[in-house]
C-alpha positions in Angstrom: 18.7 -9.1 -17.4 15.0 -8.5 -17.3 14.9 -9.5 -13.6 17.7 -7.2 -12.7 16.1 -4.3 -14.6 12.8 -5.1 -12.8 14.5 -4.9 -9.4 16.2 -1.6 -10.3 12.9 -0.1 -11.6 11.1 -1.3 -8.5 13.6 0.6 -6.4 13.0 3.7 -8.4 9.2 3.2 -8.2 9.4 3.0 -4.4 11.2 6.3 -4.2 8.8 7.9 -6.7 5.8 6.6 -4.9 7.1 8.0 -1.5 7.8 11.3 -3.2 4.3 11.5 -4.7 2.8 10.6 -1.3 4.6 13.5 0.3 3.6 15.9 -2.4 0.0 14.8 -2.3 0.1 14.6 1.5 -1.5 11.2 1.3 -2.2 9.7 4.8 -0.4 6.4 5.4 -3.0 3.7 5.9 -0.7 1.6 8.1 -0.6 4.4 10.7 -4.4 4.6 11.0 -7.0 2.3 12.4 -9.3 0.9 9.7 -12.3 0.8 9.7 -13.1 3.8 11.9 -16.2 2.2 13.4 -14.2 -0.4 15.2 -11.2 1.6 16.4 -11.9 1.2 20.1 -12.6 -2.5 19.7 -9.3 -3.0 17.8 -7.3 -1.1 20.4 -8.9 -3.1 23.2 -8.2 -6.4 21.4 -4.6 -5.3 20.7 -4.1 -4.4 24.4 -5.5 -7.7 25.5 -3.5 -9.8 23.1 -0.1 -8.0 23.3 -0.1 -6.5 26.8 -3.0 -7.7 28.9 -3.8 -5.7 32.0 -1.7 -2.7 30.9 -3.2 0.4 29.6 -1.3 1.5 26.5 -1.6 4.9 24.9 -4.2 5.4 22.2 -1.4 6.1 19.7 -1.5 3.7 16.8 1.5 3.1 14.5 2.8 1.0 11.7 4.5 -1.3 14.2 1.1 -2.0 15.9 -0.3 -3.0 12.5 2.7 -5.2 11.7 2.1 -7.1 15.0 -1.6 -7.6 14.2 -0.7 -8.7 10.6 1.9 -11.2 11.8 -0.5 -12.8 14.2 -3.3 -13.0 11.6 -0.9 -14.6 9.1 0.3 -17.1 11.7 -3.1 -18.0 13.1 -5.5 -17.3 10.2 -3.6 -18.1 7.0 -6.6 -18.6 4.8 -8.0 -15.2 5.8 -4.6 -13.5 5.4 -4.4 -14.6 1.7 -7.2 -12.1 0.8 -5.5 -9.3 2.6 -2.1 -10.2 1.1 -3.6 -10.1 -2.3 -4.3 -6.4 -1.8 -0.6 -5.9 -0.9 0.5 -7.7 -4.1 -1.9 -5.5 -6.2 -0.5 -2.4 -4.5 3.1 -3.5 -5.3 2.2 -4.2 -8.9 0.7 -0.8 -9.3 3.6 0.9 -7.5 6.0 -0.9 -9.9 4.2 0.6 -12.8 5.0 4.2 -11.8 8.5 4.3 -13.3 7.6 2.6 -16.6 4.7 5.1 -17.0 7.2 8.0 -16.6 9.5 6.3 -19.1 6.6 6.0 -21.6 5.9 9.7 -21.1 9.6 10.6 -21.7 9.7 8.4 -24.8 6.5 10.0 -26.2 7.8 13.5 -25.6 11.2 12.8 -27.2 9.5 11.1 -30.2 7.3 14.1 -30.5 10.2 16.5 -30.4 12.0 14.5 -33.0 8.9 14.5 -35.2 8.7 18.3 -34.9 12.4 18.6 -35.8 11.7 16.4 -38.9 9.2 19.0 -40.1 5.9 17.4 -39.0 4.9 19.9 -36.3 1.2 19.0 -36.0 1.9 15.3 -35.7 4.8 16.0 -33.2 2.7 18.3 -31.0 -0.2 15.8 -31.1 2.2 13.0 -30.0 3.6 15.1 -27.1 0.1 16.1 -26.0 -1.3 12.6 -26.3 1.7 11.2 -24.4 1.3 13.7 -21.6 -2.4 13.2 -21.3 -2.4 9.4 -21.3 0.6 9.3 -18.9 -0.9 11.7 -16.4 -4.3 10.0 -16.5 -2.7 6.6 -16.2 -0.4 7.7 -13.4 -3.3 9.3 -11.4 -5.5 6.2 -11.8 -2.6 3.9 -10.8 -1.8 5.9 -7.7 -5.4 6.1 -6.7 -5.9 2.3 -7.0 -2.6 1.8 -5.2 -3.8 3.8 -2.2 -7.1 1.9 -2.3 -5.3 -1.4 -2.2 -3.2 -0.2 0.7 -6.3 0.9 2.7 -8.1 -2.4 1.9 -5.1 -4.4 3.1 -5.0 -2.6 6.4 -8.8 -2.9 6.9 -8.8 -6.6 6.0 -6.0 -7.5 8.4 -7.4 -5.4 11.3 -10.9 -6.8 10.8 -9.4 -10.3 10.7 -7.4 -9.5 13.9 -10.6 -8.4 15.6 -12.6 -11.4 14.4 -9.8 -13.7 15.5 -9.7 -12.0 18.9 -13.5 -12.2 19.3 -13.5 -15.9 18.2 -10.9 -16.8 20.7 -8.3 -17.8 18.2 -5.6 -15.7 20.0 -6.6 -16.9 23.4 -3.3 -18.7 24.0 -1.4 -15.5 23.3 -3.5 -13.7 26.0 -2.9 -16.5 28.5 0.9 -16.6 27.8 1.2 -12.9 28.2 -0.8 -12.9 31.4 1.4 -15.7 32.9 4.5 -13.7 32.0 3.4 -10.6 33.8 
């Protein structure tokens, strides 16, 4: 039962996280090149590995990142573990969003019931404390979730660039060139 509830809550948390991202207008890390200092080098390496001799547009997307990530996971599994850890931390934090909102709701309902029972000061304090702790916890959780997302992208792309510079992806470049 706990597993099923976890899967259901995870689905709610994904929707809530996407909604919060839209409201906050948070830029999606997967659609950007991280770190900024190596953007041109990463684009050059991507072109050489995935379409040598062809000049692709400078547009970067989530699909480009997924290709780089898949290659790093395949060819550099030890390096990929550190980046995947960031993804796992992001997912854990994302899955906390719905329970935090449940805690907020329970605290408010408990406070209202306490007020109705004749203990207004205690009830108002409970509502206020629940709101403050929940909002603070939610903000910190979301901020750390976005930090993990950015770190994941940065680590995979740096590993991709290092793998390219070290010649780890040389076979992919040769295979693509012979296909063309």
